[in-house]
C-alpha positions as CSV (number, residue, x, y, z in Angstrom):
1,M,38.0,24.8,35.6
2,E,35.5,27.6,35.3
3,S,32.6,26.2,33.3
4,R,32.0,29.3,31.2
5,I,34.0,29.6,28.0
6,Y,34.4,32.3,25.4
7,L,32.8,31.9,22.0
8,A,34.6,33.8,19.3
9,S,31.8,33.9,16.8
10,R,28.9,36.0,15.6
11,S,26.9,33.0,14.5
12,P,23.5,32.6,16.2
13,R,23.5,29.0,15.1
14,R,26.7,28.3,17.1
15,R,25.2,30.0,20.2
16,E,22.1,27.8,19.9
17,L,24.2,24.6,19.5
18,L,26.4,25.3,22.5
19,T,23.3,26.1,24.6
20,Q,21.8,22.8,23.4
21,I,24.6,20.8,25.0
22,G,24.5,22.9,28.2
23,V,27.8,24.8,27.7
24,P,27.6,28.3,29.2
25,F,29.6,30.9,27.3
26,S,30.3,34.6,26.9
27,L,30.5,36.1,23.4
28,L,33.9,37.5,22.4
29,L,33.0,39.6,19.4
30,F,35.4,41.1,16.9
31,R,35.1,44.8,15.9
32,A,34.0,43.7,12.4
33,E,32.9,40.6,10.5
34,P,35.9,38.3,10.5
35,R,36.4,38.5,6.7
36,L,36.6,42.3,7.0
37,D,39.1,42.2,9.9
38,D,42.8,42.2,8.9
39,Q,43.6,39.8,11.7
40,V,41.3,37.1,10.4
41,D,41.3,37.0,6.6
42,E,38.8,34.6,5.2
43,T,40.0,35.0,1.6
44,P,41.3,31.7,0.3
45,L,45.0,31.6,-0.5
46,P,46.2,30.7,-4.0
47,D,45.9,26.9,-4.5
48,E,44.8,26.4,-0.9
49,V,42.9,23.1,-0.4
50,V,39.6,23.4,1.4
51,D,40.7,21.3,4.5
52,G,43.6,23.6,5.1
53,Y,41.6,26.7,4.4
54,V,38.8,25.9,7.0
55,L,41.4,25.0,9.7
56,R,43.5,28.1,9.0
57,V,40.5,30.4,9.3
58,A,39.1,28.7,12.5
59,R,42.6,28.8,14.1
60,A,43.0,32.5,13.2
61,K,39.7,33.3,14.9
62,A,40.7,31.4,18.1
63,E,44.1,33.0,18.2
64,F,42.7,36.5,17.6
65,G,40.0,35.9,20.2
66,T,42.7,35.0,22.7
67,R,44.6,38.2,22.0
68,L,41.3,40.2,22.4
69,L,40.8,38.4,25.7
70,Q,44.2,39.6,26.9
71,S,43.9,43.1,25.6
72,R,40.5,43.6,27.2
73,H,41.8,42.2,30.5
74,L,39.1,39.6,30.7
75,R,39.3,36.6,33.0
76,P,41.2,33.7,31.4
77,A,39.0,30.9,30.0
78,P,39.1,28.6,26.9
79,V,38.3,30.3,23.6
80,L,36.2,28.3,21.1
81,A,36.0,29.3,17.4
82,A,34.8,27.5,14.3
83,D,34.6,28.0,10.6
84,T,32.4,26.3,8.1
85,T,32.8,26.2,4.3
86,V,31.3,24.3,1.3
87,E,33.4,22.6,-1.3
88,L,32.4,21.4,-4.8
89,D,34.8,20.1,-7.4
90,G,37.7,21.6,-5.4
91,V,36.2,25.1,-5.3
92,I,35.6,26.8,-1.9
93,Y,32.2,28.3,-1.5
94,G,32.2,30.7,1.4
95,K,29.6,33.3,2.3
96,P,28.3,35.1,-0.8
97,A,29.2,38.7,-1.2
98,D,25.8,39.6,-2.8
99,A,22.6,38.2,-4.3
100,T,24.3,37.5,-7.7
101,E,27.0,35.4,-6.1
102,A,24.5,33.6,-3.9
103,T,22.5,32.7,-7.1
104,T,25.6,31.4,-8.8
105,M,26.5,29.2,-5.9
106,L,23.0,27.7,-5.6
107,K,22.9,27.0,-9.3
108,A,26.3,25.2,-9.0
109,L,25.0,23.1,-6.1
110,S,21.7,22.2,-7.7
111,G,21.4,18.5,-8.4
112,R,25.0,17.8,-7.1
113,T,26.7,16.4,-4.0
114,H,29.0,18.8,-2.1
115,R,31.0,18.7,1.0
116,V,30.5,20.8,4.1
117,L,33.5,21.2,6.3
118,T,33.6,22.7,9.8
119,A,36.7,23.1,11.8
120,V,36.4,23.6,15.6
121,V,39.3,25.1,17.5
122,I,39.9,25.6,21.2
123,A,42.7,27.9,22.4
124,W,43.6,27.4,26.1
125,Q,46.7,27.7,28.2
126,D,49.0,28.4,25.2
127,K,47.8,25.4,23.3
128,I,45.6,25.0,20.2
129,R,43.4,22.0,19.8
130,Y,41.3,21.3,16.8
131,R,39.0,18.8,15.0
132,L,37.7,18.7,11.5
133,N,34.2,17.6,10.7
134,I,33.3,16.6,7.1
135,N,29.8,15.9,5.7
136,E,28.2,15.3,2.3
137,V,25.0,16.9,1.2
138,R,23.1,16.3,-2.1
139,F,20.7,18.9,-3.4
140,R,17.8,17.9,-5.6
141,D,17.5,19.9,-8.9
142,L,16.5,23.4,-8.1
143,S,14.5,25.6,-10.5
144,D,15.6,29.2,-11.3
145,A,12.4,30.4,-9.7
146,E,12.9,28.8,-6.3
147,I,16.6,29.9,-6.2
148,R,15.4,33.4,-6.9
149,R,12.8,33.3,-4.1
150,Y,15.3,31.9,-1.7
151,V,17.9,34.5,-2.5
152,Q,15.3,37.3,-2.2
153,S,14.5,36.0,1.3
154,G,17.9,37.1,2.5
155,E,18.6,33.8,4.2
156,P,21.7,32.8,2.1
157,M,23.7,35.9,2.7
158,D,25.6,35.0,5.9
159,K,26.0,31.3,5.2
160,A,28.7,29.3,3.6
161,G,27.6,27.9,0.2
162,A,24.6,30.4,0.3
163,Y,22.3,28.2,2.3
164,G,21.3,27.2,5.8
165,I,20.2,23.6,6.3
166,Q,18.4,24.6,9.5
167,G,16.3,27.0,7.6
168,T,14.2,27.1,4.4
169,A,16.9,25.4,2.4
170,A,16.2,22.1,4.2
171,M,13.7,21.5,1.4
172,F,16.6,21.5,-1.1
173,V,18.3,18.5,0.6
174,A,17.7,15.2,-1.1
175,E,20.4,13.3,0.9
176,M,22.8,14.0,3.8
177,R,25.7,11.9,5.1
178,G,27.3,13.1,8.3
179,E,26.6,15.1,11.4
180,H,23.7,17.6,11.1
181,S,25.2,20.0,13.7
182,G,28.4,20.1,11.7
183,I,26.5,21.2,8.6
184,V,24.7,23.9,10.7
185,G,28.1,25.2,11.9
186,L,29.3,23.5,15.1
187,P,29.7,19.7,15.2
188,L,28.6,18.8,18.7
189,C,30.4,15.5,18.9
190,E,33.8,17.0,18.0
191,T,33.1,20.0,20.2
192,T,32.4,17.8,23.2
193,L,35.5,15.7,22.7
194,L,37.7,18.9,22.4
195,L,36.2,20.3,25.6
196,R,36.9,17.0,27.4
197,E,40.5,17.1,26.2
198,I,41.1,20.4,28.0
199,G,39.4,19.1,31.2
200,Y,36.1,20.9,30.7
201,P,33.4,19.3,32.8
202,I,31.0,18.0,30.2
């Protein structure tokens, strides 16, 4: 198998994580942010549970990526996609739409334990394979002032739950249970196992 895969993601964190484990890739970018693209709707469905939501969105990204691959007449190769979301009390916390929503999310997470779910999907040879990674993160109590400073930094705006554990928000984390790379956005253990399932040399 050709060692280079396609990564259907705009996330620089996922690029860094794939590079970390030595997987060469080409970017397969959508015309717009996935949640603005009709083919990949990141809006939760009514009464949709978070596990089903994150798997649905990641699968939609991989399937749409495969269609782009074919329409652009690019060489065949596995398409990897992922989606990360945050859940607290059954509520899905995706990427904030604006500073007000980011502030609301961070206030809700303050002093609480939430789940971070990342689904990894690989589309290859008319088959879809996936794995789901689930982690728990507990924030210490956050003051209004530090939430305001963090939101003003702009870091929360493209991240599920309005924070990035690999950035400044690491100082919010009192406890973590799970796989750090999964919280960042691409669980490397699950990704490696999926690649091995399709015969990728890793």
